[in-house]
Every structure is written in C-alpha cells, then in structure tokens.
C-alpha positions, 0 to 999 in steps of 0.5 A: 255894932249890929249891921243895919239892913238898907230897909232899916237905915231908910226907916231910921233916916226918915226915908221910904225903903224903896230902891235908890233908883226910885228917886224922883227924876225931877228931884234929882235934877233939882238937887244937882247943884247941891252936895249933901254933907254926910256928917250932918245929914242922916246921922241916925245911922252909921257913916258908911250907911249914909251914902245910900241914903243920900243917893236914895234921897236924890243927891248926886254929890256929897261932901263929908269931914275926914275920910280916915275914921278909925271908929267907922273903919273908913279910909279912901278906898272904902269911901270910894267904893261906897261912892261908886256903888251909889252913883255919887261924886265927892265934892270936898272933904276935910282931912285933919289939919295941924295947927299951922298958925304956928310955923313950928307945925309946917312940916306936919302940914306938908306931910298931911298935904301929901297924904291928902293928895294920895287920898283925894286921887283915890276918891276922885276928889279935887278939893279939900277943906283946910282949917288949922288956924287955932290961936297959939299961946305966946304968939301975936295975932300978926305972927299967927297970920304970918305963919298961916300965910307962910304955911299956905305958900309952902304947900301951894306948889304941891297942890298945884302939881296935884290939881288939888284945891285947898279951901281955907275955911274961916269960922265965927266968934259966936260959937267957934271960939279960939280961932284965927280966921273969923268971917271974910276978913282976913281970909280974903287978904291971905288968899290973895297974898298967896296968889295960887289957883289951888288955895281958895276960901270955903265960903260958909254962909253960916259962919259968914252970917254970924260974923259978918252979915251983909252976905251978898255984898261981901261975897260979891266983893270977894268972889275971886277968892272963893273956891266952894260955897256952903249953906246953913241958916241962922240960928240953929244951922238948920236948912234954909228957910228955918232962919233969918237969911233970904236964901232965894235972893242969896243963891241968885246973887251967888250965881250972878257974882259968877260962882258956878260950882256946887253948893255944900248942904252943911247943916242939920235937918230941923228935927232930923226930918231928912225928907222935909229937908230934901223937899225944901232943898228942892224948892230952894233950888227951883225958886232960885233958878238954879236948874 
C-alpha cells in the first residue's frame, strides 16, 4: 500500500490539513472526557495514520481493538511510539481472547493475559476489554456461566498483581448473535461474584440500549461493577444525537451515579463525516456539563 502523506490523510478523513497543534483549545478541553475509537473513526485511512488524525481533531485519549495487527504491522511498541508522537493516551484496548466460557480454554486465557500484561506495560495502558463468551456447543448455559466466572477468578490474581483491569463486555441479541453475555445481566452478577477490583464491566450503552433499555436506572444500579463506559446511538451505532437516546440526560446521570472515568466513542461517524462527529461530541460534552 502506498504511504499517505499527512495532508492526504487529513483530506481523506474530512479534516483540514493544518498542523496538529492547531486544534482549537476549547475543543480539546471539551473532548477531554472522551476517548476516540480508532477502529470506528477515520476508517478512510490506514490504522497507523489515525493517531495523528485523532490528535488533529482535538482528542487527547484514544482506544482501539487489538494492538497486534499483522496486516498493519502493528505491535505494542509501534503503537506506543504513535501515541507518544501525537500526545495521546490509550484508555483501553481489546486483545483477542479465547472462548473461556469453555473451561478447556482457561490455559489459553492465562497465556493471553500474561501477554496482555506485557503489552499494556509497553502501551502505558491500565485496562483491556475482555470478551471470550461465545456459546459453546454441548455445554449448558449454567456450565458456560460457571466456566466464564471460573476463568475470571483464575486470572484475577494476575491482573491485580499487574494493576491491569479486565473489562468484561456484554453484547446484545439483536446484531451480536451467539454470545453468552448480553445486556447488564448476568454480567453484573458475575463481576460481583469474582469480587476483584481489576475485573469490571465495559458498559457499552449501544449494546445496553438494544438489549435492556432503561439505561439510567440499570447503570445506576450496577455502577459498582462498571470499569469503563462506551457510547453509541441506536439505531445505526452512529454518534449521539443521531438516534433515539437522550445522551445529555444519560451523561449527566453517568456522572451523578459516580462514574468519573473516560467515555469511549465506539461509534461510526454518520456518513463518515468525522468533522461533524467531532463538533457534535464537543456540543454533547458542553451540554452535559462534563467540562
């Protein structure tokens, strides 16, 4: 693939080709509570070019899916260099997990966690998203829930020793078929049973709206299990304001419930209009009183 110049990358991503430092200060302040997801934003350009675009847009925090990417020749060391070069902090990422709903995969889970601990130290990152809950043929739901819980209990001491948080992410049964955990239950019960400060929930409101609804009350009731929050409107998984959720009220409720951490913007800018999505994120932050 031909390497893109920064000017060409900015143009393709819908941003003016001006220096990164030219990002409006007020915009950077408003975006400070958010982490731009580099697998859903700026998808018009190669993964490695998205770090600069996120910084140019005004973000100071990012998140992404796996760090080890053969197609992009990406690993933790290269990603850290890109983060540092663009003044970015990584809030969380999602290493590829084995399906540990099946206890036979617990040794592979331990090996993956040990690798993630090393990668996370290189990245300067304190959290990973952990899925690994596909349905398993031949196992009852009770056996899978037991296996998943036991897997988390097995890795909890490793996570605690490393100071690395694993974020269990429930999905939904509308467009993420074949998974054990959907919506806020039974994930809250599992995390409470594991009872580790380093095993919490990745509370993705896109999935929660599709599966549960009643977003504010369920989040408030489960906030003790929350380690990280992600946003995305329904339908379409576009930016807040494009769908049915009142995100101003939601974000106010998130803060009122006691969650003070970053919020991942794991959604696809409508019509791939990154600049519009940035402006709307700024407006949401200001209207919600986040800054």
